[in-house]
NUTOR-339969 format. One record per residue (C-alpha): residue number from 1; residue in three letters; chain; z, y, x. Coordinates in steps of 0.25 Angstrom, whole numbers, plus 2048, in hexadecimal, padded with zeros to 3 digits. Each point is the difference from the previous one (the first is absolute). Example, Ala and Ser with C-alpha at 12.3 -4.5 7.8 and 13.67 -1.06 7.14 Angstrom:
NUTOR-339969
+-----+------+-------+-----+-----+-----+
!  nr ! rest ! kette !  pz !  py !  px !
+-----+------+-------+-----+-----+-----+
!   1 !  Ala !     A ! 81F ! 7EE ! 831 !
!   2 !  Ser !     A ! 7FE ! 80E ! 806 !
+-----+------+-------+-----+-----+-----+
***
This chain:
NUTOR-339969
+-----+------+-------+-----+-----+-----+
!  nr ! rest ! kette !  pz !  py !  px !
+-----+------+-------+-----+-----+-----+
!   1 !  Met !     A ! 800 ! 800 ! 800 !
!   2 !  Glu !     A ! 7FC ! 80E ! 806 !
!   3 !  Glu !     A ! 80A ! 80B ! 801 !
!   4 !  Leu !     A ! 804 ! 803 ! 7F2 !
!   5 !  Asp !     A ! 802 ! 80D ! 7FA !
!   6 !  Phe !     A ! 80D ! 7FE ! 7F7 !
!   7 !  Ala !     A ! 7FF ! 80C ! 7F7 !
!   8 !  Thr !     A ! 7F1 ! 7FE ! 7FE !
!   9 !  Ala !     A ! 803 ! 7F1 ! 7FC !
!  10 !  Glu !     A ! 80C ! 805 ! 7F7 !
!  11 !  Gln !     A ! 7F6 ! 809 ! 7F9 !
!  12 !  Ala !     A ! 7F6 ! 7F6 ! 7FE !
!  13 !  Leu !     A ! 80A ! 7F6 ! 7FB !
!  14 !  Ala !     A ! 806 ! 809 ! 7F6 !
!  15 !  Thr !     A ! 7F3 ! 805 ! 7FA !
!  16 !  Ala !     A ! 7F6 ! 7F5 ! 801 !
!  17 !  Ser !     A ! 7FC ! 7F8 ! 7F3 !
!  18 !  Phe !     A ! 803 ! 7F1 ! 7FF !
!  19 !  Gly !     A ! 7F5 ! 7F6 ! 800 !
!  20 !  Asp !     A ! 801 ! 7F1 ! 802 !
!  21 !  Cys !     A ! 80F ! 7FC ! 800 !
!  22 !  Arg !     A ! 804 ! 7F2 ! 803 !
!  23 !  Pro !     A ! 80E ! 7F9 ! 800 !
!  24 !  Ile !     A ! 805 ! 7FB ! 80D !
!  25 !  Trp !     A ! 805 ! 7F2 ! 7FB !
!  26 !  Tyr !     A ! 80A ! 7FD ! 80B !
!  27 !  Ser !     A ! 809 ! 80C ! 7FE !
!  28 !  Ser !     A ! 80D ! 7FF ! 7F8 !
!  29 !  Asn !     A ! 7FD ! 80D ! 7F9 !
!  30 !  Tyr !     A ! 7F3 ! 805 ! 7F9 !
!  31 !  Val !     A ! 7F8 ! 805 ! 80D !
!  32 !  Phe !     A ! 7F1 ! 803 ! 7FE !
!  33 !  Leu !     A ! 7F5 ! 803 ! 80B !
!  34 !  Ala !     A ! 7F9 ! 80B ! 7FA !
!  35 !  Gln !     A ! 7F4 ! 807 ! 803 !
!  36 !  Leu !     A ! 800 ! 80F ! 7FF !
!  37 !  His !     A ! 7F5 ! 80A ! 7FF !
!  38 !  Thr !     A ! 800 ! 80E ! 805 !
!  39 !  Pro !     A ! 7F8 ! 80B ! 7FA !
!  40 !  Asp !     A ! 7F6 ! 800 ! 80C !
!  41 !  Gly !     A ! 7FD ! 7F1 ! 7FE !
!  42 !  Glu !     A ! 809 ! 7FA ! 80B !
!  43 !  Ala !     A ! 807 ! 7F3 ! 7FC !
!  44 !  Ile !     A ! 80E ! 7FE ! 805 !
!  45 !  Leu !     A ! 808 ! 7F2 ! 7FF !
!  46 !  Ala !     A ! 80E ! 802 ! 7FC !
!  47 !  Val !     A ! 80C ! 7F8 ! 7FC !
!  48 !  Tyr !     A ! 805 ! 803 ! 7F2 !
!  49 !  Lys !     A ! 80F ! 7FD ! 7FC !
!  50 !  Pro !     A ! 803 ! 804 ! 7F2 !
!  51 !  Glu !     A ! 80E ! 802 ! 7FB !
!  52 !  Arg !     A ! 7FE ! 7F7 ! 7F4 !
!  53 !  Gly !     A ! 7FD ! 7F4 ! 809 !
!  54 !  Glu !     A ! 80D ! 801 ! 807 !
!  55 !  Ala !     A ! 808 ! 7F3 ! 7FE !
!  56 !  Pro !     A ! 80F ! 804 ! 7FC !
!  57 !  Leu !     A ! 80A ! 7FE ! 80C !
!  58 !  Trp !     A ! 80F ! 7FF ! 7FF !
!  59 !  Asp !     A ! 802 ! 809 ! 80D !
!  60 !  Phe !     A ! 7F6 ! 80A ! 7FC !
!  61 !  Pro !     A ! 803 ! 801 ! 7F1 !
!  62 !  Asp !     A ! 7FA ! 80E ! 7FF !
!  63 !  Gly !     A ! 7F2 ! 7FC ! 804 !
!  64 !  Lys !     A ! 7F7 ! 80B ! 804 !
!  65 !  Leu !     A ! 7FB ! 7F8 ! 80D !
!  66 !  Tyr !     A ! 7F4 ! 808 ! 800 !
!  67 !  Arg !     A ! 808 ! 80C ! 803 !
!  68 !  Arg !     A ! 806 ! 7F9 ! 80C !
!  69 !  Glu !     A ! 7F2 ! 7FD ! 805 !
!  70 !  Leu !     A ! 7FE ! 80E ! 800 !
!  71 !  Ala !     A ! 80D ! 804 ! 806 !
!  72 !  Ala !     A ! 7FD ! 7F6 ! 80C !
!  73 !  Tyr !     A ! 7F3 ! 806 ! 802 !
!  74 !  Arg !     A ! 806 ! 80E ! 801 !
!  75 !  Leu !     A ! 80C ! 7FC ! 808 !
!  76 !  Ala !     A ! 7F6 ! 7FA ! 80B !
!  77 !  Arg !     A ! 7F9 ! 80D ! 7FF !
!  78 !  Ala !     A ! 80C ! 808 ! 802 !
!  79 !  Leu !     A ! 803 ! 7F8 ! 80D !
!  80 !  His !     A ! 7F2 ! 802 ! 805 !
!  81 !  Trp !     A ! 7FF ! 7F0 ! 800 !
!  82 !  Asn !     A ! 7F3 ! 800 ! 7F8 !
!  83 !  Phe !     A ! 7FF ! 7F1 ! 7FE !
!  84 !  Val !     A ! 802 ! 800 ! 7F1 !
!  85 !  Pro !     A ! 7F2 ! 801 ! 7FA !
!  86 !  Pro !     A ! 7FD ! 80D ! 7F7 !
!  87 !  Thr !     A ! 807 ! 7FE ! 7F3 !
!  88 !  Val !     A ! 801 ! 808 ! 7F3 !
!  89 !  Val !     A ! 806 ! 7FE ! 7F2 !
!  90 !  Arg !     A ! 7F6 ! 802 ! 7F4 !
!  91 !  Asp !     A ! 7FB ! 7FA ! 7F4 !
!  92 !  Gly !     A ! 7F7 ! 7F4 ! 800 !
!  93 !  Pro !     A ! 7FA ! 7F6 ! 7F6 !
!  94 !  Glu !     A ! 80E ! 7F9 ! 7FF !
!  95 !  Gly !     A ! 808 ! 80D ! 7FF !
!  96 !  Ile !     A ! 807 ! 808 ! 80B !
!  97 !  Gly !     A ! 802 ! 7F9 ! 80D !
!  98 !  Ala !     A ! 7FE ! 801 ! 80F !
!  99 !  Val !     A ! 7F2 ! 801 ! 806 !
! 100 !  Gln !     A ! 7FF ! 7FD ! 80F !
! 101 !  Leu !     A ! 7F4 ! 800 ! 809 !
! 102 !  Phe !     A ! 7FC ! 7F1 ! 803 !
! 103 !  Val !     A ! 800 ! 7FD ! 80F !
! 104 !  Pro !     A ! 7F6 ! 7F6 ! 805 !
! 105 !  His !     A ! 807 ! 7F6 ! 808 !
! 106 !  Asp !     A ! 800 ! 7F2 ! 805 !
! 107 !  Pro !     A ! 80A ! 7F9 ! 7F6 !
! 108 !  His !     A ! 803 ! 7F5 ! 80B !
! 109 !  Ala !     A ! 805 ! 80A ! 80A !
! 110 !  His !     A ! 80D ! 803 ! 7FA !
! 111 !  Tyr !     A ! 80D ! 804 ! 807 !
! 112 !  Phe !     A ! 803 ! 7F3 ! 806 !
! 113 !  Glu !     A ! 7F3 ! 800 ! 808 !
! 114 !  Gln !     A ! 801 ! 80F ! 803 !
! 115 !  Arg !     A ! 80E ! 7FF ! 807 !
! 116 !  Glu !     A ! 7F9 ! 7F8 ! 80A !
! 117 !  Arg !     A ! 7F7 ! 80B ! 804 !
! 118 !  Pro !     A ! 808 ! 80A ! 80A !
! 119 !  Glu !     A ! 7F7 ! 80C ! 7FC !
! 120 !  Leu !     A ! 804 ! 800 ! 7F2 !
! 121 !  Val !     A ! 80F ! 7FF ! 803 !
! 122 !  Pro !     A ! 802 ! 80F ! 7FE !
! 123 !  Gln !     A ! 7FA ! 800 ! 7F3 !
! 124 !  Leu !     A ! 808 ! 7F4 ! 7FB !
! 125 !  Gln !     A ! 80C ! 807 ! 805 !
! 126 !  Arg !     A ! 7FE ! 80D ! 7F8 !
! 127 !  Ile !     A ! 7FE ! 7F7 ! 7F4 !
! 128 !  Ala !     A ! 80D ! 7F9 ! 802 !
! 129 !  Leu !     A ! 807 ! 80E ! 802 !
! 130 !  Phe !     A ! 7F9 ! 805 ! 7F3 !
! 131 !  Asp !     A ! 805 ! 7F4 ! 7F8 !
! 132 !  Ala !     A ! 80F ! 802 ! 805 !
! 133 !  Val !     A ! 7FF ! 80E ! 7FB !
! 134 !  Ala !     A ! 7F9 ! 7FD ! 7F3 !
! 135 !  Asn !     A ! 809 ! 7F4 ! 7FE !
! 136 !  Asn !     A ! 7F4 ! 7F7 ! 7FD !
! 137 !  Ala !     A ! 804 ! 7F4 ! 7F9 !
! 138 !  Asp !     A ! 7F3 ! 7F8 ! 801 !
! 139 !  Arg !     A ! 7F9 ! 802 ! 80F !
! 140 !  Lys !     A ! 7F7 ! 7F3 ! 800 !
! 141 !  Ala !     A ! 7F7 ! 7FD ! 80B !
! 142 !  Gly !     A ! 7F4 ! 801 ! 7F7 !
! 143 !  His !     A ! 804 ! 80F ! 7FD !
! 144 !  Cys !     A ! 7FC ! 804 ! 80F !
! 145 !  Leu !     A ! 7F1 ! 802 ! 7FF !
! 146 !  Leu !     A ! 7F7 ! 801 ! 80D !
! 147 !  Asp !     A ! 7F3 ! 807 ! 7FE !
! 148 !  Pro !     A ! 7F4 ! 7FF ! 809 !
! 149 !  Thr !     A ! 804 ! 80B ! 809 !
! 150 !  Gly !     A ! 80E ! 7FA ! 804 !
! 151 !  Lys !     A ! 809 ! 808 ! 7F7 !
! 152 !  Val !     A ! 80B ! 7FA ! 7F8 !
! 153 !  Trp !     A ! 801 ! 804 ! 7F2 !
! 154 !  Ala !     A ! 80D ! 7FE ! 7F8 !
! 155 !  Ile !     A ! 7FF ! 7FD ! 7F1 !
! 156 !  Asp !     A ! 808 ! 7FB ! 7F4 !
! 157 !  His !     A ! 80C ! 80A ! 7FF !
! 158 !  Gly !     A ! 804 ! 7FF ! 7F1 !
! 159 !  Leu !     A ! 80D ! 7FA ! 805 !
! 160 !  Cys !     A ! 805 ! 80B ! 808 !
! 161 !  Phe !     A ! 80B ! 80B ! 800 !
! 162 !  His !     A ! 80B ! 7F8 ! 7F8 !
! 163 !  His !     A ! 80D ! 807 ! 802 !
! 164 !  Gln !     A ! 807 ! 7F3 ! 804 !
! 165 !  Tyr !     A ! 7FC ! 7F9 ! 80D !
! 166 !  Lys !     A ! 7F4 ! 7F7 ! 7FD !
! 167 !  Leu !     A ! 7F8 ! 7FF ! 80E !
! 168 !  Arg !     A ! 7F8 ! 7F3 ! 7FF !
! 169 !  Thr !     A ! 7F6 ! 7FF ! 80A !
! 170 !  Val !     A ! 7F8 ! 7F6 ! 80A !
! 171 !  Ile !     A ! 801 ! 80B ! 80B !
! 172 !  Trp !     A ! 80D ! 7FC ! 807 !
! 173 !  Asp !     A ! 7F9 ! 7FE ! 80E !
! 174 !  Trp !     A ! 807 ! 80C ! 806 !
! 175 !  Ala !     A ! 80D ! 7FF ! 7F9 !
! 176 !  Asp !     A ! 80B ! 808 ! 808 !
! 177 !  Glu !     A ! 7F7 ! 804 ! 80A !
! 178 !  Pro !     A ! 800 ! 80E ! 803 !
! 179 !  Ile !     A ! 7F6 ! 809 ! 7F9 !
! 180 !  Pro !     A ! 7F5 ! 806 ! 809 !
! 181 !  Pro !     A ! 804 ! 80E ! 804 !
! 182 !  Val !     A ! 7F3 ! 806 ! 7F9 !
! 183 !  Met !     A ! 803 ! 7FA ! 7F3 !
! 184 !  Leu !     A ! 80F ! 804 ! 801 !
! 185 !  Arg !     A ! 7FA ! 80E ! 801 !
! 186 !  Glu !     A ! 7F7 ! 7FF ! 7F4 !
! 187 !  Leu !     A ! 80B ! 7FB ! 7F8 !
! 188 !  Arg !     A ! 809 ! 80B ! 805 !
! 189 !  Arg !     A ! 7F6 ! 80A ! 7FC !
! 190 !  Phe !     A ! 7FF ! 7FA ! 7F2 !
! 191 !  Ala !     A ! 80F ! 800 ! 7FF !
! 192 !  Ser !     A ! 801 ! 80F ! 803 !
! 193 !  Glu !     A ! 7F5 ! 804 ! 7F6 !
! 194 !  Leu !     A ! 807 ! 7F7 ! 7F6 !
! 195 !  Gln !     A ! 80E ! 807 ! 803 !
! 196 !  Ala !     A ! 7F9 ! 80E ! 7FE !
! 197 !  Glu !     A ! 7F9 ! 7FB ! 7F4 !
! 198 !  Ser !     A ! 7F3 ! 805 ! 806 !
! 199 !  Pro !     A ! 7F5 ! 804 ! 7F5 !
! 200 !  Arg !     A ! 7F7 ! 7F7 ! 807 !
! 201 !  Leu !     A ! 808 ! 7F4 ! 7FB !
! 202 !  His !     A ! 801 ! 804 ! 7F1 !
! 203 !  Pro !     A ! 7F4 ! 7F7 ! 7FC !
! 204 !  Phe !     A ! 809 ! 7F4 ! 805 !
! 205 !  Leu !     A ! 80D ! 805 ! 7FC !
! 206 !  Glu !     A ! 7FD ! 802 ! 7F2 !
! 207 !  Leu !     A ! 7FD ! 7F2 ! 7FE !
! 208 !  Leu !     A ! 80E ! 7FB ! 802 !
! 209 !  Arg !     A ! 80C ! 801 ! 7F9 !
! 210 !  Pro !     A ! 80D ! 807 ! 807 !
! 211 !  Ile !     A ! 807 ! 7F2 ! 802 !
! 212 !  Glu !     A ! 7F3 ! 7FB ! 807 !
! 213 !  Leu !     A ! 7FF ! 80C ! 809 !
! 214 !  Arg !     A ! 80E ! 7FF ! 804 !
! 215 !  Ala !     A ! 7FE ! 7F1 ! 803 !
! 216 !  Leu !     A ! 7F4 ! 803 ! 808 !
! 217 !  Trp !     A ! 807 ! 80A ! 808 !
! 218 !  Glu !     A ! 80B ! 7F7 ! 804 !
! 219 !  Arg !     A ! 7F6 ! 7F6 ! 804 !
! 220 !  Leu !     A ! 7F9 ! 809 ! 809 !
! 221 !  Glu !     A ! 80D ! 805 ! 806 !
! 222 !  Arg !     A ! 804 ! 7F2 ! 803 !
! 223 !  Leu !     A ! 7F3 ! 7FE ! 807 !
! 224 !  Leu !     A ! 802 ! 80C ! 808 !
! 225 !  Asp !     A ! 80E ! 7FE ! 804 !
! 226 !  Arg !     A ! 7FD ! 7F2 ! 805 !
! 227 !  Gly !     A ! 7F3 ! 802 ! 806 !
! 228 !  Arg !     A ! 7FC ! 7F2 ! 7FE !
! 229 !  Phe !     A ! 7F8 ! 7F8 ! 7F6 !
! 230 !  Pro !     A ! 808 ! 7FA ! 7F5 !
! 231 !  Leu !     A ! 805 ! 7F2 ! 7FF !
! 232 !  Pro !     A ! 7FF ! 7F6 ! 7F5 !
! 233 !  Gly !     A ! 80D ! 800 ! 7F8 !
! 234 !  Pro !     A ! 808 ! 7F6 ! 7F8 !
! 235 !  His !     A ! 7F8 ! 803 ! 7F4 !
! 236 !  Arg !     A ! 7F2 ! 7FA ! 7FE !
! 237 !  Ser !     A ! 7F8 ! 807 ! 80B !
! 238 !  Tyr !     A ! 7F2 ! 7F9 ! 7FF !
! 239 !  Pro !     A ! 7F6 ! 801 ! 7F4 !
! 240 !  Trp !     A ! 7FA ! 7F4 ! 7F9 !
! 241 !  Pro !     A ! 7F5 ! 7FC ! 802 !
! 242 !  Leu !     A ! 800 ! 804 ! 80F !
! 243 !  Val !     A ! 7F1 ! 804 ! 7FF !
+-----+------+-------+-----+-----+-----+
***
């Protein structure tokens, strides 16, 4: 995938008309691969997750998982870690939902393959830290997509930002190792902006409830205080299935 203009991609996703929309059958919720058409005739592939297709979850009883998808995208943008594909919330054939740019990728080159490639490690470490901040309860290996240019994209963030600690991930390879200095600086910059309630963060902050924002701040503080990647805890720390 060539270098992406995120703002242009967001605008296209928000305004293009829906064409062919086919279900992705292996998903637990309703998920569609949609072809969108821009006014100038460009065709865009996107993943569409409507609210009405969300399965009820005991630990996310309020639903609105599509809003958490958008919040994860905006958090990645706020961190300047642009590995979540452009995402918007809009109406579609099945009602309101998240619409995310489809990333061409090799489905067999998932996280367990990627971690064997040293040149990909910094990208994967940032995803691990992102998940710790976002409290991702479902980081499967298949949620890390490797595009043809060697960029790793992170998808499927509907189960993020719970106020209770729920980190479940396959990315424990660097557990308790020091966070690389450049990544610590990036996290500290974000923490400073968050503490100052920077206007730049308002599009992200407006998507979370106060209790969720307080919990996010506490997770971020713990990461910065320890300066190390998180460890698996006594709770369930791995998703299922793993891929």
